[in-house]
C-alpha positions, 0 to 999 in steps of 0.5 A, spaced: 506 527 481 508 522 487 515 521 488 518 514 488 521 511 494 524 504 497 520 500 501 524 495 505 522 489 509 526 489 515 524 482 517 525 478 510 529 480 504 525 482 498 528 480 491 527 485 486 523 490 491 517 494 487 518 501 485 513 505 490 510 512 489 509 516 495 502 519 495 502 524 500 497 529 497 489 528 497 490 528 489 495 523 489 491 519 494 484 520 490 488 518 483 491 512 486 490 506 481 483 508 478 482 508 471 489 504 470 488 498 465 494 494 468 499 494 474 506 491 473 509 486 478 514 491 480 510 497 481 506 500 487 504 505 491 503 507 498 498 512 501 500 516 507 495 518 512 496 523 518 495 519 523 493 511 525 486 510 524 482 505 521 477 509 517 482 514 514 486 508 512 480 505 508 481 504 501 476 503 495 477 499 489 472 502 484 474 504 477 480 499 479 480 494 474 485 489 477 486 486 484 491 488 489 495 486 495 494 491 500 498 492 507 496 496 512 502 499 516 502 503 523 506 509 525 511 505 528 512 502 521 509 495 523 505 491 518 498 491 522 494 487 517 493 485 509 488 483 504 487 481 497 483 487 494 479 485 489 477 490 483 471 494 483 469 493 491 467 499 494 471 499 501 476 495 505 478 497 512 484 494 516 483 490 522 487 495 526 489 503 526 494 504 520 497 510 517 500 507 511 497 503 506 501 499 501 498 497 494 502 492 490 501 487 485 498 481 488 504 476 486 508 480 491 503 477 497 508 474 500 513 480 501 510 482 507 507 479 513 503 481 519 508 483 524 513 485 519 517 491 520 518 496 514 522 502 512 521 507 507 527 510 504 528 516 499 522 519 502 
């Protein structure tokens, strides 16, 4: 079971920040949001890699029945890319290497921009 953390945007204030699950094991990352029927606006997860990489930070949307706002964050805690990931798509890759992948409700698209600095607390 992944633990819950806080994700803070150092460049802008986020009202009602989402509850983020910290997925740092193979099984929690594999599970992600697959086979879930819905995602609440205040839920999300962060997939944790071992290093900055485009390949290692790629995601799939197979068996995910809803869209996601996806933000790639490098080891310097900077947002390096973002996309709206559509359900049932085979793969998404960041344009730049990233260590973390933040997946949240699409309504939260404006919470983070490329270049923003983030901080994880309660890790």
